[in-house]
C-alpha positions in Angstrom: -9.9 10.2 8.1 -9.1 13.7 9.0 -7.8 15.8 11.9 -4.2 14.6 11.8 -1.1 16.6 11.0 1.7 15.5 8.7 5.2 16.7 9.7 8.1 16.4 7.3 11.5 16.8 9.0 14.1 18.1 6.5 17.8 18.7 7.0 20.5 19.6 4.4 23.1 17.3 5.9 23.4 14.1 3.8 26.6 12.1 3.3 25.5 10.4 0.1 23.5 13.2 -1.6 24.5 16.7 -0.5 21.6 19.2 0.0 19.1 16.5 -0.8 15.9 18.4 0.2 16.7 21.1 -2.4 17.4 18.7 -5.3 15.3 19.7 -8.3 12.6 17.3 -9.3 10.6 18.4 -12.3 11.2 22.1 -11.5 10.5 22.0 -7.8 12.7 21.1 -4.8 12.3 17.6 -3.5 11.0 18.7 -0.1 8.2 20.6 -1.9 7.4 17.5 -3.9 7.1 15.5 -0.7 4.8 18.2 0.9 2.6 18.2 -2.3 2.2 14.4 -2.1 1.4 14.5 1.6 -1.2 17.3 1.0 -3.1 14.8 -1.2 -3.8 12.8 2.0 -6.6 13.7 4.4 -4.2 15.6 6.7 -5.6 18.8 8.1 -2.1 20.4 7.9 1.2 19.5 6.2 4.2 21.1 7.8 7.9 21.0 6.9 10.2 21.2 10.0 13.7 22.3 9.2 16.8 23.9 10.7 17.9 25.5 7.5 16.9 28.9 6.2 17.2 27.8 2.6 14.7 25.0 3.0 12.4 27.4 4.9 12.7 29.9 2.0 11.8 27.4 -0.8 8.9 26.1 1.2 7.5 29.6 1.7 8.1 30.4 -2.0 5.9 27.4 -3.0 3.2 28.0 -0.4 4.2 25.1 1.9 3.8 25.6 5.7 7.2 25.5 7.4 8.6 25.8 10.9 12.2 26.7 11.6 13.4 24.4 14.4 16.6 24.0 16.4 19.7 22.7 14.7 20.8 20.4 17.5 18.2 17.6 17.3 19.8 14.2 17.2 16.8 12.6 15.5 13.7 13.3 13.4 11.6 12.4 16.4 13.2 15.1 18.5 12.4 17.6 15.7 8.8 16.4 15.7 8.6 16.8 19.5 9.7 20.4 19.1 7.0 20.9 16.4 4.3 19.4 18.7 5.4 21.8 21.4 5.5 24.9 19.1 2.0 24.1 17.9 0.8 23.3 21.4 -0.9 20.1 20.0 -3.3 18.5 22.4 -2.3 15.1 23.8 -4.7 13.1 21.6 -3.6 14.8 18.4 -2.1 12.4 15.7 1.1 13.4 14.0 2.3 11.4 11.0 6.1 11.7 10.2 6.8 11.6 6.5 10.5 11.6 5.6 11.7 14.5 3.5 13.2 12.2 0.9 10.0 10.4 -0.1 8.7 12.3 -3.1 6.7 9.2 -4.3 5.0 8.6 -0.9 1.5 7.2 -1.3 -1.1 9.6 0.2 -3.3 6.6 0.9 -0.6 5.0 3.0 -0.5 8.2 5.1 -4.2 7.9 5.6 -4.1 4.2 6.5 -1.5 4.9 9.2 -3.5 7.8 10.7 -6.7 5.8 10.6 -5.0 2.9 12.4 -4.0 5.4 15.1 -7.5 6.7 15.3 -9.0 3.3 15.6 -6.7 1.9 18.3 -5.6 3.5 21.6 -1.9 3.3 21.0 0.8 6.0 21.3 2.7 5.1 18.1 2.2 3.2 14.8 4.4 2.3 11.9 4.4 0.2 8.7 5.8 -3.1 7.5 5.5 -5.5 4.6 6.3 -9.2 4.2 9.8 -10.4 3.2 9.9 -13.2 0.6 13.7 -13.2 -0.1 16.2 -14.8 2.2 19.0 -12.5 1.2 16.8 -9.6 2.2 16.1 -11.2 5.6 19.8 -11.7 6.3 20.8 -8.2 5.2 21.6 -6.1 8.3 20.5 -2.9 6.4 17.0 -4.4 6.2 15.2 -3.8 9.5 12.9 -6.6 10.6 10.0 -6.4 13.0 8.3 -9.3 14.9 4.6 -8.8 15.8 2.3 -10.2 18.5 -1.1 -11.5 17.7 -2.6 -8.0 18.0 -0.3 -6.5 15.4 1.9 -4.8 18.0 5.7 -4.8 17.6 7.6 -7.2 19.9 11.0 -6.2 18.6 12.8 -4.5 15.7 16.2 -5.8 14.7 18.8 -5.8 12.0 19.3 -9.5 12.8 17.3 -12.2 10.9 14.3 -12.5 13.1 12.3 -14.7 13.6 15.0 -17.3 13.1 13.8 -20.6 11.6 16.3 -22.8 13.5 15.7 -26.1 11.8 15.1 -24.8 8.3 18.1 -22.5 8.3 20.3 -25.2 9.7 19.6 -27.1 6.4 19.4 -24.1 4.0 19.8 -20.4 4.5 19.1 -19.6 0.8 15.4 -19.9 1.1 12.7 -18.8 3.6 10.6 -21.7 4.9 6.9 -21.5 4.0 4.8 -19.6 6.5 7.7 -17.9 8.3 6.3 -14.5 9.4 9.1 -12.2 8.3 8.4 -8.5 8.0 10.5 -5.6 6.8 10.0 -2.4 8.7 9.3 0.8 6.7 10.5 4.0 8.5 7.2 5.8 8.5 5.7 6.7 11.9 2.6 8.1 13.5 2.5 9.4 17.0 0.1 10.7 19.6 1.2 14.2 20.6 1.3 13.0 24.2 4.2 10.7 23.4 6.0 13.5 21.6 5.5 15.8 24.6 7.2 13.3 26.8 9.8 12.0 24.3 12.6 14.3 25.6 12.4 12.8 29.0 12.9 9.2 27.7 16.5 8.1 28.1 18.1 6.4 25.2 18.0 2.6 25.5 21.0 0.2 25.3 19.1 -1.8 22.6 18.6 1.3 20.6 22.2 2.3 20.7 23.5 -1.2 19.7 21.0 -1.8 16.9 21.1 1.9 15.8 17.2 1.8 15.8 15.6 4.7 17.5 12.2 3.1 17.7 13.5 0.6 20.3 13.5 3.4 22.8 9.7 3.3 22.8 9.6 -0.4 23.4 12.3 -0.2 26.1 10.2 2.3 28.0 7.0 0.2 27.6 5.2 2.1 24.8 3.1 0.0 22.4 3.8 0.3 18.7 1.1 -1.0 16.4 2.2 -2.1 12.9 0.2 -1.6 9.7 1.1 -4.4 7.3 0.9 -3.5 3.6 1.0 -5.9 0.7 3.9 -4.3 -1.2 6.8 -2.1 -0.4 6.2 1.6 -1.0 8.3 3.3 -3.6 11.9 3.7 -2.5 13.0 7.1 -1.2 16.0 9.1 -2.4 19.4 8.3 -0.8 21.8 8.4 -3.7 22.3 10.1 -7.1 20.9 7.0 -8.7 17.7 7.2 -6.6 17.4 10.9 -7.6 17.7 10.0 -11.3 15.0 7.3 -10.9 12.6 9.7 -9.3 13.3 12.4 -11.8 12.5 10.0 -14.6 9.3 9.0 -12.9 8.1 12.6 -12.6 9.1 13.4 -16.2 7.1 10.4 -17.4 4.0 10.5 -15.2 3.5 13.9 -13.6 3.3 17.5 -14.4 3.0 20.8 -12.4 
């Protein structure tokens, strides 16, 4: 799979881990580590999109392509849309959004998502994996997705969906066998055509109540196809504890 672009939105603002993209991991800033992992995919380009001059500087120092974007974007998708415009990407171009706090992202997963987009005529794709734990299903911080028979998203929610009425009436501590419960993973691929029109899409009431930006696409009638993976990808970095875990992994397994 080739011909797609990876864009890594990176901002310094973080309530739980200040200046997260610049955090040192094995001698390099985290945003550089993310870009290096993404560069192991089949992407034709890997670009960091940031609104901060310090992130821009460290990317250039380490030979990572970077674009300085506006500071007023309300979401990562808005930042991607600006990148698509700055690069004048053709409508059929595929853009994979890799979060700037995923230094352990699997390059093969990036390729799988891009290949899914190439194989199916859809404007957007994302990733999910099966949930096997009832506590995870009922956790509002775990986003669930319900799929149709073609693997397209019917809905994303923080609520426990699909809800097994009879089984949960008897016992909410266990998931009934065969219940198709999937956890959404926040990794996306887009057609540039969708990014070019994203700014004209009004926010959806569902999106605002659930605090899930992807619901805007469903609200406006865009299909989102979902790649289901067997296991959850390595967790990203949100807290000092996460950073310590990733640093330990790099110290034990990687060099350079």
